[in-house]
C-alpha positions as CSV (number, residue, x, y, z in Angstrom):
1,I,61.0,97.3,118.8
2,T,64.7,98.0,119.5
3,E,64.9,101.1,117.3
4,K,61.6,102.5,118.6
5,T,62.5,102.0,122.3
6,L,66.3,102.6,122.3
7,G,66.7,104.8,119.3
8,P,68.3,104.6,115.9
9,E,71.9,104.7,117.2
10,H,71.9,102.3,120.1
11,P,74.6,99.6,120.1
12,D,71.9,96.9,120.6
13,L,70.3,97.9,117.3
14,A,73.7,97.5,115.6
15,G,73.8,93.9,116.6
16,R,70.3,93.2,115.4
17,L,71.0,94.9,112.1
18,S,74.0,92.7,111.7
19,N,72.0,89.6,112.4
20,L,69.4,90.6,109.8
21,G,72.3,91.3,107.4
22,N,73.5,87.7,107.9
23,L,70.1,86.4,107.0
24,L,69.9,88.6,103.9
25,Q,73.3,87.5,102.8
26,A,72.3,83.8,103.2
27,Q,69.2,84.5,101.1
28,G,71.4,86.1,98.4
29,N,70.4,89.7,99.0
30,L,73.9,91.1,99.1
31,T,72.9,94.6,98.4
32,G,70.5,94.6,101.4
33,A,73.0,92.9,103.6
34,K,75.7,95.3,102.7
35,S,73.5,98.3,103.7
36,L,72.7,96.8,107.0
37,Y,76.3,95.9,107.8
38,E,77.4,99.4,106.9
39,R,74.8,100.9,109.2
40,A,75.8,98.5,112.0
41,I,79.4,99.5,111.6
42,A,78.6,103.2,111.7
43,I,76.4,102.8,114.8
44,T,79.1,100.8,116.6
45,E,81.9,103.2,115.7
46,K,79.9,106.2,116.8
47,T,78.5,104.7,120.1
48,L,81.3,102.4,121.2
49,G,84.3,103.7,119.4
50,P,86.7,102.5,116.8
51,E,88.5,100.2,119.1
52,H,85.6,98.3,120.6
53,P,85.6,94.5,120.2
54,D,82.1,94.4,118.8
55,L,83.3,96.4,115.8
56,A,85.6,93.6,114.8
57,G,82.6,91.2,114.3
58,R,80.7,93.8,112.2
59,L,83.8,94.5,110.1
60,S,84.2,90.7,109.5
61,N,80.6,90.4,108.4
62,L,81.1,93.0,105.8
63,G,84.4,91.5,104.8
64,N,82.7,88.1,104.3
65,L,80.1,89.8,102.0
66,L,82.8,91.6,100.0
67,Q,84.7,88.3,99.7
68,A,81.6,86.6,98.4
69,Q,81.2,89.4,95.8
70,G,84.8,88.9,94.7
71,N,86.1,92.1,96.2
72,L,89.1,90.5,97.8
73,T,91.0,93.7,98.3
74,G,88.1,95.3,100.2
75,A,87.6,92.1,102.2
76,K,91.3,91.9,103.2
77,S,91.2,95.5,104.4
78,L,88.2,94.9,106.6
79,Y,89.7,91.6,108.0
80,E,93.0,93.4,108.8
81,R,91.2,96.2,110.5
82,A,89.2,93.7,112.6
83,I,92.4,91.9,113.7
84,A,94.4,95.0,114.5
């Protein structure tokens, strides 16, 4: 509904993609979750800018996933970016 009515790059869609990513991650589908998190980050950066507070949450979600995969360096980078 959101993508059809608001478009594929609307900030509201980014939030919903991130929520679905959280669910996929909880189900163990890390590949699917990562793809959704990356899309949510790209939409948020493009529409709201690289300094918007919503981006911090999206970066943290991806950081959590990378941490779960054992990519601590990647996770740390995302967490630091979210804090900055």
